Biopython code that builds the backbone (N, CA, C, O; Angstrom):
import numpy as np
from Bio.PDB.StructureBuilder import StructureBuilder

atoms = [
    (1, "MET", "N", (105.896, -46.646, -68.259)),
    (1, "MET", "CA", (107.044, -47.304, -68.840)),
    (1, "MET", "C", (108.199, -46.318, -68.899)),
    (1, "MET", "O", (107.994, -45.125, -69.124)),
    (2, "ASP", "N", (109.399, -46.808, -68.699)),
    (2, "ASP", "CA", (110.599, -46.005, -68.790)),
    (2, "ASP", "C", (111.002, -45.914, -70.260)),
    (2, "ASP", "O", (111.454, -46.901, -70.841)),
    (3, "PHE", "N", (110.843, -44.745, -70.860)),
    (3, "PHE", "CA", (111.135, -44.590, -72.274)),
    (3, "PHE", "C", (112.627, -44.450, -72.548)),
    (3, "PHE", "O", (113.018, -44.143, -73.674)),
    (4, "HIS", "N", (113.460, -44.668, -71.547)),
    (4, "HIS", "CA", (114.903, -44.661, -71.731)),
    (4, "HIS", "C", (115.415, -46.088, -71.918)),
    (4, "HIS", "O", (116.615, -46.307, -72.080)),
    (5, "GLN", "N", (114.498, -47.054, -71.895)),
    (5, "GLN", "CA", (114.881, -48.450, -72.039)),
    (5, "GLN", "C", (113.965, -49.133, -73.056)),
    (5, "GLN", "O", (112.799, -48.765, -73.201)),
    (6, "VAL", "N", (114.506, -50.128, -73.755)),
    (6, "VAL", "CA", (113.746, -50.939, -74.701)),
    (6, "VAL", "C", (113.847, -52.382, -74.240)),
    (6, "VAL", "O", (114.894, -52.811, -73.755)),
    (7, "TYR", "N", (112.769, -53.126, -74.389)),
    (7, "TYR", "CA", (112.726, -54.505, -73.935)),
    (7, "TYR", "C", (112.460, -55.408, -75.126)),
    (7, "TYR", "O", (111.597, -55.109, -75.951)),
    (8, "ASP", "N", (113.207, -56.528, -75.223)),
    (8, "ASP", "CA", (112.936, -57.493, -76.286)),
    (8, "ASP", "C", (113.314, -58.881, -75.814)),
    (8, "ASP", "O", (113.867, -59.045, -74.726)),
    (9, "GLY", "N", (113.017, -59.872, -76.624)),
    (9, "GLY", "CA", (113.366, -61.248, -76.301)),
    (9, "GLY", "C", (113.642, -62.043, -77.549)),
    (9, "GLY", "O", (113.437, -63.256, -77.564)),
    (10, "VAL", "N", (114.098, -61.399, -78.583)),
    (10, "VAL", "CA", (114.242, -62.053, -79.883)),
    (10, "VAL", "C", (115.485, -62.924, -79.963)),
    (10, "VAL", "O", (115.395, -64.061, -80.424)),
    (11, "VAL", "N", (116.630, -62.437, -79.535)),
    (11, "VAL", "CA", (117.883, -63.133, -79.784)),
    (11, "VAL", "C", (118.144, -64.265, -78.801)),
    (11, "VAL", "O", (118.565, -65.347, -79.211)),
    (12, "SER", "N", (117.904, -64.042, -77.524)),
    (12, "SER", "CA", (118.349, -65.007, -76.522)),
    (12, "SER", "C", (117.241, -65.853, -75.924)),
    (12, "SER", "O", (117.502, -66.614, -74.993)),
    (13, "PHE", "N", (116.009, -65.751, -76.423)),
    (13, "PHE", "CA", (114.857, -66.447, -75.844)),
    (13, "PHE", "C", (114.492, -65.899, -74.471)),
    (13, "PHE", "O", (113.671, -66.495, -73.774)),
    (14, "LEU", "N", (115.081, -64.780, -74.066)),
    (14, "LEU", "CA", (114.827, -64.169, -72.762)),
    (14, "LEU", "C", (114.545, -62.689, -72.923)),
    (14, "LEU", "O", (115.079, -62.057, -73.834)),
    (15, "PRO", "N", (113.705, -62.113, -72.047)),
    (15, "PRO", "CA", (113.536, -60.660, -72.077)),
    (15, "PRO", "C", (114.875, -59.976, -71.814)),
    (15, "PRO", "O", (115.621, -60.368, -70.917)),
    (16, "GLN", "N", (115.165, -58.954, -72.606)),
    (16, "GLN", "CA", (116.388, -58.183, -72.456)),
    (16, "GLN", "C", (116.037, -56.713, -72.327)),
    (16, "GLN", "O", (115.067, -56.249, -72.927)),
    (17, "ILE", "N", (116.814, -55.979, -71.551)),
    (17, "ILE", "CA", (116.592, -54.549, -71.342)),
    (17, "ILE", "C", (117.776, -53.802, -71.963)),
    (17, "ILE", "O", (118.932, -54.040, -71.615)),
    (18, "TRP", "N", (117.457, -52.889, -72.897)),
    (18, "TRP", "CA", (118.465, -52.142, -73.650)),
    (18, "TRP", "C", (118.335, -50.649, -73.360)),
    (18, "TRP", "O", (117.234, -50.157, -73.115)),
    (19, "SER", "N", (119.433, -49.943, -73.386)),
    (19, "SER", "CA", (119.436, -48.487, -73.248)),
    (19, "SER", "C", (119.113, -47.845, -74.586)),
    (19, "SER", "O", (119.750, -48.153, -75.593)),
    (20, "VAL", "N", (118.131, -46.960, -74.604)),
    (20, "VAL", "CA", (117.807, -46.223, -75.818)),
    (20, "VAL", "C", (118.899, -45.192, -76.104)),
    (20, "VAL", "O", (119.202, -44.907, -77.263)),
    (21, "LYS", "N", (119.480, -44.644, -75.058)),
    (21, "LYS", "CA", (120.472, -43.579, -75.199)),
    (21, "LYS", "C", (121.711, -44.023, -75.974)),
    (21, "LYS", "O", (122.148, -43.343, -76.903)),
    (22, "ASP", "N", (122.279, -45.181, -75.582)),
    (22, "ASP", "CA", (123.529, -45.593, -76.233)),
    (22, "ASP", "C", (123.482, -46.993, -76.842)),
    (22, "ASP", "O", (124.482, -47.464, -77.385)),
    (23, "GLY", "N", (122.330, -47.663, -76.758)),
    (23, "GLY", "CA", (122.186, -48.983, -77.375)),
    (23, "GLY", "C", (122.829, -50.119, -76.608)),
    (23, "GLY", "O", (122.918, -51.234, -77.122)),
    (24, "SER", "N", (123.278, -49.864, -75.391)),
    (24, "SER", "CA", (123.946, -50.913, -74.618)),
    (24, "SER", "C", (122.924, -51.839, -73.958)),
    (24, "SER", "O", (121.815, -51.425, -73.619)),
    (25, "LEU", "N", (123.319, -53.090, -73.786)),
    (25, "LEU", "CA", (122.502, -54.077, -73.097)),
    (25, "LEU", "C", (122.630, -53.836, -71.597)),
    (25, "LEU", "O", (123.729, -53.905, -71.047)),
    (26, "LEU", "N", (121.503, -53.553, -70.929)),
    (26, "LEU", "CA", (121.516, -53.254, -69.498)),
    (26, "LEU", "C", (121.309, -54.499, -68.651)),
    (26, "LEU", "O", (121.935, -54.651, -67.602)),
    (27, "LYS", "N", (120.434, -55.392, -69.103)),
    (27, "LYS", "CA", (120.109, -56.565, -68.284)),
    (27, "LYS", "C", (119.479, -57.639, -69.148)),
    (27, "LYS", "O", (118.750, -57.337, -70.093)),
    (28, "VAL", "N", (119.760, -58.896, -68.825)),
    (28, "VAL", "CA", (119.087, -60.038, -69.438)),
    (28, "VAL", "C", (118.380, -60.769, -68.315)),
    (28, "VAL", "O", (119.018, -61.219, -67.363)),
    (29, "CYS", "N", (117.065, -60.891, -68.420)),
    (29, "CYS", "CA", (116.316, -61.651, -67.424)),
    (29, "CYS", "C", (116.672, -63.120, -67.600)),
    (29, "CYS", "O", (116.699, -63.616, -68.726)),
    (30, "SER", "N", (116.944, -63.817, -66.515)),
    (30, "SER", "CA", (117.397, -65.195, -66.667)),
    (30, "SER", "C", (116.913, -66.091, -65.540)),
    (30, "SER", "O", (116.557, -65.648, -64.448)),
    (31, "GLN", "N", (116.920, -67.367, -65.867)),
    (31, "GLN", "CA", (116.600, -68.428, -64.917)),
    (31, "GLN", "C", (117.075, -69.728, -65.534)),
    (31, "GLN", "O", (117.089, -69.860, -66.758)),
    (32, "GLU", "N", (117.460, -70.678, -64.723)),
    (32, "GLU", "CA", (117.864, -71.971, -65.260)),
    (32, "GLU", "C", (116.660, -72.623, -65.926)),
    (32, "GLU", "O", (115.523, -72.427, -65.498)),
    (33, "SER", "N", (116.915, -73.395, -66.970)),
    (33, "SER", "CA", (115.825, -74.088, -67.660)),
    (33, "SER", "C", (115.323, -75.238, -66.805)),
    (33, "SER", "O", (116.007, -75.689, -65.886)),
    (34, "LYS", "N", (114.120, -75.709, -67.118)),
    (34, "LYS", "CA", (113.543, -76.792, -66.311)),
    (34, "LYS", "C", (114.279, -78.104, -66.521)),
    (34, "LYS", "O", (114.258, -78.966, -65.643)),
    (35, "ASP", "N", (114.929, -78.273, -67.667)),
    (35, "ASP", "CA", (115.812, -79.407, -67.880)),
    (35, "ASP", "C", (116.870, -79.010, -68.897)),
    (35, "ASP", "O", (116.762, -77.968, -69.542)),
    (36, "ALA", "N", (117.871, -79.828, -69.035)),
    (36, "ALA", "CA", (119.025, -79.462, -69.858)),
    (36, "ALA", "C", (118.705, -79.368, -71.339)),
    (36, "ALA", "O", (119.450, -78.716, -72.070)),
    (37, "THR", "N", (117.639, -79.984, -71.815)),
    (37, "THR", "CA", (117.333, -79.982, -73.244)),
    (37, "THR", "C", (116.337, -78.908, -73.635)),
    (37, "THR", "O", (116.046, -78.748, -74.820)),
    (38, "ASP", "N", (115.813, -78.178, -72.690)),
    (38, "ASP", "CA", (114.774, -77.194, -72.949)),
    (38, "ASP", "C", (115.344, -75.789, -72.923)),
    (38, "ASP", "O", (116.224, -75.487, -72.118)),
    (39, "SER", "N", (114.843, -74.922, -73.806)),
    (39, "SER", "CA", (115.276, -73.527, -73.744)),
    (39, "SER", "C", (114.702, -72.898, -72.481)),
    (39, "SER", "O", (113.739, -73.409, -71.911)),
    (40, "VAL", "N", (115.281, -71.813, -72.054)),
    (40, "VAL", "CA", (114.883, -71.180, -70.805)),
    (40, "VAL", "C", (113.438, -70.675, -70.863)),
    (40, "VAL", "O", (112.748, -70.668, -69.844)),
    (41, "HIS", "N", (112.980, -70.258, -72.031)),
    (41, "HIS", "CA", (111.629, -69.712, -72.155)),
    (41, "HIS", "C", (110.709, -70.615, -72.979)),
    (41, "HIS", "O", (109.563, -70.246, -73.235)),
    (42, "GLY", "N", (111.181, -71.770, -73.391)),
    (42, "GLY", "CA", (110.362, -72.679, -74.175)),
    (42, "GLY", "C", (110.198, -72.229, -75.615)),
    (42, "GLY", "O", (109.296, -72.702, -76.306)),
    (43, "GLY", "N", (111.029, -71.348, -76.069)),
    (43, "GLY", "CA", (110.950, -70.827, -77.428)),
    (43, "GLY", "C", (111.155, -69.327, -77.432)),
    (43, "GLY", "O", (111.515, -68.735, -76.414)),
    (44, "TRP", "N", (110.920, -68.709, -78.597)),
    (44, "TRP", "CA", (111.064, -67.260, -78.715)),
    (44, "TRP", "C", (110.114, -66.536, -77.772)),
    (44, "TRP", "O", (109.009, -67.016, -77.522)),
    (45, "VAL", "N", (110.520, -65.407, -77.255)),
    (45, "VAL", "CA", (109.615, -64.538, -76.512)),
    (45, "VAL", "C", (108.719, -63.865, -77.546)),
    (45, "VAL", "O", (109.206, -63.178, -78.443)),
    (46, "THR", "N", (107.403, -64.063, -77.418)),
    (46, "THR", "CA", (106.465, -63.570, -78.429)),
    (46, "THR", "C", (105.647, -62.371, -77.984)),
    (46, "THR", "O", (105.070, -61.681, -78.824)),
    (47, "ASP", "N", (105.579, -62.102, -76.680)),
    (47, "ASP", "CA", (104.821, -60.959, -76.188)),
    (47, "ASP", "C", (105.340, -60.574, -74.807)),
    (47, "ASP", "O", (105.767, -61.432, -74.035)),
    (48, "LEU", "N", (105.299, -59.275, -74.502)),
    (48, "LEU", "CA", (105.752, -58.743, -73.215)),
    (48, "LEU", "C", (104.767, -57.692, -72.732)),
    (48, "LEU", "O", (104.261, -56.901, -73.528)),
    (49, "HIS", "N", (104.492, -57.679, -71.431)),
    (49, "HIS", "CA", (103.655, -56.630, -70.824)),
    (49, "HIS", "C", (104.224, -56.294, -69.454)),
    (49, "HIS", "O", (104.737, -57.160, -68.745)),
    (50, "PHE", "N", (104.123, -55.014, -69.096)),
    (50, "PHE", "CA", (104.620, -54.549, -67.808)),
    (50, "PHE", "C", (103.472, -54.217, -66.880)),
    (50, "PHE", "O", (102.406, -53.782, -67.315)),
    (51, "SER", "N", (103.708, -54.429, -65.583)),
    (51, "SER", "CA", (102.738, -54.025, -64.574)),
    (51, "SER", "C", (102.635, -52.498, -64.586)),
    (51, "SER", "O", (103.540, -51.825, -65.078)),
    (52, "PRO", "N", (101.540, -51.941, -64.048)),
    (52, "PRO", "CA", (101.377, -50.478, -64.051)),
    (52, "PRO", "C", (102.544, -49.713, -63.427)),
    (52, "PRO", "O", (102.823, -48.586, -63.837)),
    (53, "ASN", "N", (103.229, -50.297, -62.447)),
    (53, "ASN", "CA", (104.365, -49.609, -61.824)),
    (53, "ASN", "C", (105.715, -50.046, -62.407)),
    (53, "ASN", "O", (106.769, -49.687, -61.882)),
    (54, "ASN", "N", (105.675, -50.818, -63.489)),
    (54, "ASN", "CA", (106.868, -51.291, -64.206)),
    (54, "ASN", "C", (107.793, -52.178, -63.377)),
    (54, "ASN", "O", (108.961, -52.332, -63.733)),
    (55, "SER", "N", (107.311, -52.761, -62.294)),
    (55, "SER", "CA", (108.171, -53.598, -61.467)),
    (55, "SER", "C", (108.141, -55.066, -61.875)),
    (55, "SER", "O", (109.068, -55.816, -61.569)),
    (56, "VAL", "N", (107.075, -55.479, -62.567)),
    (56, "VAL", "CA", (106.923, -56.872, -62.983)),
    (56, "VAL", "C", (106.665, -56.906, -64.486)),
    (56, "VAL", "O", (105.957, -56.059, -65.031)),
    (57, "LEU", "N", (107.252, -57.898, -65.137)),
    (57, "LEU", "CA", (107.090, -58.124, -66.562)),
    (57, "LEU", "C", (106.490, -59.510, -66.748)),
    (57, "LEU", "O", (106.931, -60.458, -66.099)),
    (58, "VAL", "N", (105.497, -59.651, -67.617)),
    (58, "VAL", "CA", (105.001, -60.972, -67.996)),
    (58, "VAL", "C", (105.375, -61.183, -69.451)),
    (58, "VAL", "O", (105.189, -60.294, -70.282)),
    (59, "SER", "N", (105.904, -62.361, -69.760)),
    (59, "SER", "CA", (106.312, -62.663, -71.126)),
    (59, "SER", "C", (105.763, -64.025, -71.524)),
    (59, "SER", "O", (105.536, -64.899, -70.687)),
    (60, "THR", "N", (105.557, -64.178, -72.837)),
    (60, "THR", "CA", (105.068, -65.450, -73.359)),
    (60, "THR", "C", (106.030, -65.979, -74.406)),
    (60, "THR", "O", (106.790, -65.228, -75.018)),
    (61, "GLY", "N", (105.979, -67.261, -74.592)),
    (61, "GLY", "CA", (106.763, -67.990, -75.581)),
    (61, "GLY", "C", (106.206, -69.395, -75.549)),
    (61, "GLY", "O", (105.047, -69.611, -75.903)),
    (62, "GLY", "N", (107.006, -70.342, -75.136)),
    (62, "GLY", "CA", (106.510, -71.691, -74.894)),
    (62, "GLY", "C", (105.797, -71.780, -73.552)),
    (62, "GLY", "O", (104.985, -72.679, -73.335)),
    (63, "TYR", "N", (106.098, -70.853, -72.657)),
    (63, "TYR", "CA", (105.505, -70.782, -71.325)),
    (63, "TYR", "C", (105.057, -69.345, -71.076)),
    (63, "TYR", "O", (105.280, -68.461, -71.903)),
    (64, "ILE", "N", (104.431, -69.129, -69.942)),
    (64, "ILE", "CA", (104.162, -67.784, -69.442)),
    (64, "ILE", "C", (105.091, -67.583, -68.252)),
    (64, "ILE", "O", (105.134, -68.414, -67.344)),
    (65, "LYS", "N", (105.831, -66.484, -68.257)),
    (65, "LYS", "CA", (106.758, -66.212, -67.156)),
    (65, "LYS", "C", (106.528, -64.806, -66.628)),
    (65, "LYS", "O", (106.269, -63.874, -67.389)),
    (66, "TRP", "N", (106.627, -64.669, -65.313)),
    (66, "TRP", "CA", (106.582, -63.367, -64.655)),
    (66, "TRP", "C", (107.980, -63.085, -64.144)),
    (66, "TRP", "O", (108.635, -63.970, -63.593)),
    (67, "TRP", "N", (108.445, -61.839, -64.327)),
    (67, "TRP", "CA", (109.817, -61.448, -64.007)),
    (67, "TRP", "C", (109.837, -60.244, -63.074)),
    (67, "TRP", "O", (108.993, -59.354, -63.177)),
    (68, "ASP", "N", (110.796, -60.222, -62.172)),
    (68, "ASP", "CA", (111.109, -59.031, -61.388)),
    (68, "ASP", "C", (112.018, -58.178, -62.269)),
    (68, "ASP", "O", (113.147, -58.581, -62.550)),
    (69, "VAL", "N", (111.557, -57.018, -62.705)),
    (69, "VAL", "CA", (112.301, -56.192, -63.655)),
    (69, "VAL", "C", (113.613, -55.690, -63.053)),
    (69, "VAL", "O", (114.641, -55.721, -63.730)),
    (70, "ALA", "N", (113.605, -55.236, -61.822)),
    (70, "ALA", "CA", (114.807, -54.678, -61.208)),
    (70, "ALA", "C", (115.919, -55.719, -61.068)),
    (70, "ALA", "O", (117.087, -55.418, -61.311)),
    (71, "ARG", "N", (115.559, -56.930, -60.680)),
    (71, "ARG", "CA", (116.563, -57.986, -60.466)),
    (71, "ARG", "C", (116.798, -58.836, -61.704)),
    (71, "ARG", "O", (117.826, -59.506, -61.801)),
    (72, "GLY", "N", (115.857, -58.821, -62.661)),
    (72, "GLY", "CA", (115.980, -59.656, -63.851)),
    (72, "GLY", "C", (115.776, -61.125, -63.559)),
    (72, "GLY", "O", (116.236, -61.978, -64.318)),
    (73, "GLU", "N", (115.086, -61.436, -62.460)),
    (73, "GLU", "CA", (114.883, -62.823, -62.041)),
    (73, "GLU", "C", (113.451, -63.257, -62.275)),
    (73, "GLU", "O", (112.518, -62.461, -62.164)),
    (74, "SER", "N", (113.289, -64.523, -62.600)),
    (74, "SER", "CA", (111.962, -65.089, -62.789)),
    (74, "SER", "C", (111.240, -65.205, -61.453)),
    (74, "SER", "O", (111.806, -65.693, -60.475)),
    (75, "LEU", "N", (109.998, -64.758, -61.417)),
    (75, "LEU", "CA", (109.175, -64.882, -60.213)),
    (75, "LEU", "C", (108.339, -66.152, -60.256)),
    (75, "LEU", "O", (108.136, -66.806, -59.234)),
    (76, "GLN", "N", (107.850, -66.500, -61.460)),
    (76, "GLN", "CA", (106.982, -67.657, -61.590)),
    (76, "GLN", "C", (106.917, -68.067, -63.054)),
    (76, "GLN", "O", (107.040, -67.233, -63.951)),
    (77, "THR", "N", (106.722, -69.366, -63.285)),
    (77, "THR", "CA", (106.549, -69.904, -64.633)),
    (77, "THR", "C", (105.284, -70.744, -64.659)),
    (77, "THR", "O", (105.043, -71.546, -63.757)),
    (78, "PHE", "N", (104.474, -70.558, -65.699)),
    (78, "PHE", "CA", (103.270, -71.362, -65.899)),
    (78, "PHE", "C", (103.479, -72.181, -67.159)),
    (78, "PHE", "O", (103.622, -71.629, -68.250)),
    (79, "TYR", "N", (103.497, -73.518, -67.006)),
    (79, "TYR", "CA", (103.694, -74.421, -68.131)),
    (79, "TYR", "C", (102.340, -74.800, -68.716)),
    (79, "TYR", "O", (101.421, -75.170, -67.984)),
    (80, "LEU", "N", (102.222, -74.708, -70.020)),
    (80, "LEU", "CA", (100.969, -74.951, -70.724)),
    (80, "LEU", "C", (100.850, -76.398, -71.165)),
    (80, "LEU", "O", (101.836, -77.135, -71.179)),
    (81, "THR", "N", (99.638, -76.803, -71.525)),
    (81, "THR", "CA", (99.433, -78.117, -72.117)),
    (81, "THR", "C", (99.969, -78.119, -73.543)),
    (81, "THR", "O", (100.669, -79.047, -73.949)),
    (82, "GLY", "N", (99.638, -77.080, -74.299)),
    (82, "GLY", "CA", (100.156, -76.911, -75.659)),
    (82, "GLY", "C", (101.398, -76.043, -75.612)),
    (82, "GLY", "O", (102.148, -76.061, -74.636)),
    (83, "SER", "N", (101.606, -75.291, -76.666)),
    (83, "SER", "CA", (102.762, -74.386, -76.719)),
    (83, "SER", "C", (102.476, -73.283, -77.723)),
    (83, "SER", "O", (101.326, -73.047, -78.094)),
    (84, "ALA", "N", (103.512, -72.624, -78.150)),
    (84, "ALA", "CA", (103.456, -71.632, -79.219)),
    (84, "ALA", "C", (102.491, -70.485, -78.946)),
    (84, "ALA", "O", (101.658, -70.155, -79.790)),
    (85, "LEU", "N", (102.603, -69.884, -77.779)),
    (85, "LEU", "CA", (101.789, -68.709, -77.485)),
    (85, "LEU", "C", (102.239, -67.545, -78.347)),
    (85, "LEU", "O", (103.437, -67.301, -78.493)),
    (86, "LYS", "N", (101.291, -66.832, -78.914)),
    (86, "LYS", "CA", (101.609, -65.662, -79.733)),
    (86, "LYS", "C", (101.412, -64.373, -78.956)),
    (86, "LYS", "O", (102.153, -63.410, -79.153)),
    (87, "LYS", "N", (100.427, -64.344, -78.081)),
    (87, "LYS", "CA", (100.047, -63.102, -77.411)),
    (87, "LYS", "C", (99.402, -63.431, -76.071)),
    (87, "LYS", "O", (98.800, -64.491, -75.900)),
    (88, "ILE", "N", (99.536, -62.516, -75.133)),
    (88, "ILE", "CA", (98.820, -62.612, -73.872)),
    (88, "ILE", "C", (98.112, -61.280, -73.655)),
    (88, "ILE", "O", (98.692, -60.215, -73.869)),
    (89, "HIS", "N", (96.871, -61.348, -73.234)),
    (89, "HIS", "CA", (96.086, -60.144, -72.945)),
    (89, "HIS", "C", (96.097, -59.952, -71.436)),
    (89, "HIS", "O", (95.839, -60.884, -70.674)),
    (90, "VAL", "N", (96.399, -58.730, -71.020)),
    (90, "VAL", "CA", (96.579, -58.424, -69.605)),
    (90, "VAL", "C", (95.596, -57.341, -69.198)),
    (90, "VAL", "O", (95.440, -56.342, -69.900)),
    (91, "SER", "N", (94.927, -57.539, -68.053)),
    (91, "SER", "CA", (94.002, -56.520, -67.551)),
    (91, "SER", "C", (94.786, -55.272, -67.138)),
    (91, "SER", "O", (95.967, -55.368, -66.805)),
    (92, "PRO", "N", (94.139, -54.106, -67.157)),
    (92, "PRO", "CA", (94.833, -52.857, -66.800)),
    (92, "PRO", "C", (95.471, -52.866, -65.411)),
    (92, "PRO", "O", (96.484, -52.202, -65.191)),
    (93, "ASP", "N", (94.882, -53.619, -64.467)),
    (93, "ASP", "CA", (95.452, -53.664, -63.116)),
    (93, "ASP", "C", (96.451, -54.814, -62.927)),
    (93, "ASP", "O", (96.925, -55.056, -61.818)),
    (94, "PHE", "N", (96.766, -55.523, -64.029)),
    (94, "PHE", "CA", (97.765, -56.586, -64.027)),
    (94, "PHE", "C", (97.365, -57.763, -63.130)),
    (94, "PHE", "O", (98.222, -58.432, -62.553)),
    (95, "SER", "N", (96.052, -58.009, -63.019)),
    (95, "SER", "CA", (95.597, -59.102, -62.157)),
    (95, "SER", "C", (95.053, -60.302, -62.932)),
    (95, "SER", "O", (94.946, -61.394, -62.374)),
    (96, "THR", "N", (94.711, -60.119, -64.202)),
    (96, "THR", "CA", (94.145, -61.198, -65.005)),
    (96, "THR", "C", (94.905, -61.305, -66.320)),
    (96, "THR", "O", (95.211, -60.299, -66.961)),
    (97, "PHE", "N", (95.206, -62.548, -66.715)),
    (97, "PHE", "CA", (95.998, -62.817, -67.910)),
    (97, "PHE", "C", (95.257, -63.854, -68.744)),
    (97, "PHE", "O", (94.858, -64.899, -68.230)),
    (98, "VAL", "N", (95.071, -63.569, -70.029)),
    (98, "VAL", "CA", (94.313, -64.463, -70.903)),
    (98, "VAL", "C", (95.134, -64.762, -72.148)),
    (98, "VAL", "O", (95.677, -63.854, -72.776)),
    (99, "THR", "N", (95.222, -66.048, -72.502)),
    (99, "THR", "CA", (95.916, -66.464, -73.715)),
    (99, "THR", "C", (95.321, -67.780, -74.208)),
    (99, "THR", "O", (94.535, -68.419, -73.508)),
    (100, "ILE", "N", (95.699, -68.169, -75.404)),
    (100, "ILE", "CA", (95.271, -69.438, -75.988)),
    (100, "ILE", "C", (96.493, -70.101, -76.603)),
    (100, "ILE", "O", (97.310, -69.438, -77.242)),
    (101, "ASP", "N", (96.618, -71.425, -76.408)),
    (101, "ASP", "CA", (97.798, -72.106, -76.939)),
    (101, "ASP", "C", (97.532, -72.655, -78.342)),
    (101, "ASP", "O", (96.452, -72.462, -78.901)),
    (102, "ASN", "N", (98.516, -73.331, -78.891)),
    (102, "ASN", "CA", (98.431, -73.804, -80.270)),
    (102, "ASN", "C", (97.424, -74.934, -80.484)),
    (102, "ASN", "O", (97.069, -75.228, -81.626)),
    (103, "ILE", "N", (96.966, -75.558, -79.430)),
    (103, "ILE", "CA", (95.955, -76.612, -79.601)),
    (103, "ILE", "C", (94.556, -76.135, -79.217)),
    (103, "ILE", "O", (93.617, -76.929, -79.166)),
    (104, "GLY", "N", (94.421, -74.844, -78.948)),
    (104, "GLY", "CA", (93.114, -74.251, -78.725)),
    (104, "GLY", "C", (92.642, -74.183, -77.288)),
    (104, "GLY", "O", (91.471, -73.888, -77.048)),
    (105, "ILE", "N", (93.501, -74.442, -76.334)),
    (105, "ILE", "CA", (93.108, -74.347, -74.924)),
    (105, "ILE", "C", (93.205, -72.889, -74.489)),
    (105, "ILE", "O", (94.241, -72.246, -74.657)),
    (106, "LEU", "N", (92.112, -72.376, -73.926)),
    (106, "LEU", "CA", (92.047, -71.010, -73.421)),
    (106, "LEU", "C", (92.486, -71.012, -71.966)),
    (106, "LEU", "O", (92.001, -71.812, -71.166)),
    (107, "TYR", "N", (93.401, -70.121, -71.625)),
    (107, "TYR", "CA", (93.898, -69.986, -70.260)),
    (107, "TYR", "C", (93.481, -68.623, -69.719)),
    (107, "TYR", "O", (93.759, -67.591, -70.330)),
    (108, "ILE", "N", (92.818, -68.630, -68.577)),
    (108, "ILE", "CA", (92.480, -67.398, -67.874)),
    (108, "ILE", "C", (93.140, -67.522, -66.502)),
    (108, "ILE", "O", (92.726, -68.332, -65.673)),
    (109, "LEU", "N", (94.143, -66.729, -66.281)),
    (109, "LEU", "CA", (94.931, -66.813, -65.058)),
    (109, "LEU", "C", (94.720, -65.573, -64.212)),
    (109, "LEU", "O", (94.699, -64.461, -64.739)),
    (110, "LYS", "N", (94.563, -65.748, -62.904)),
    (110, "LYS", "CA", (94.408, -64.642, -61.961)),
    (110, "LYS", "C", (95.661, -64.578, -61.097)),
    (110, "LYS", "O", (96.160, -65.597, -60.620)),
    (111, "ARG", "N", (96.155, -63.368, -60.910)),
    (111, "ARG", "CA", (97.326, -63.160, -60.059)),
    (111, "ARG", "C", (96.921, -63.253, -58.600)),
    (111, "ARG", "O", (95.943, -62.637, -58.177)),
    (112, "VAL", "N", (97.669, -64.017, -57.843)),
    (112, "VAL", "CA", (97.451, -64.153, -56.413)),
    (112, "VAL", "C", (98.551, -63.365, -55.718)),
    (112, "VAL", "O", (99.734, -63.666, -55.877)),
    (113, "ALA", "N", (98.163, -62.364, -54.955)),
    (113, "ALA", "CA", (99.178, -61.507, -54.306)),
    (113, "ALA", "C", (99.725, -62.127, -53.058)),
    (113, "ALA", "O", (100.582, -61.537, -52.400)),
]
sb = StructureBuilder()
sb.init_structure("model")
sb.init_model(0)
sb.init_chain("A")
sb.init_seg("    ")
for serial, (resi, resn, name, xyz) in enumerate(atoms, 1):
    if name == "N":
        sb.init_residue(resn, " ", resi, " ")
    sb.init_atom(name, np.array(xyz, "f"), 0.0, 1.0, " ", f" {name:<3s}", serial, name[0])
structure = sb.get_structure()
């Protein structure tokens, strides 16, 4: 991880990259919402994890989203049956993702390269 940057998703419902040095906003990851009435991330960003080489970010909220860190663009979105994800568990090699939604459905997702 680059310790010169901080990542959050509290204010804008999107992962944001901040400079630790001067506190400036460096990048906001973004994508158009699936429809005009839905937030871009389906709610607050509740968890973030980076790939071992820091090139990809996975975030949870109402959906699971994978992001290209350098471009700040969404790579993929996984829409759940339920919602309100609190946490996602990620394997050390960033190939398996496990979470549970608010209605108790367990999701085990494998990354396809």
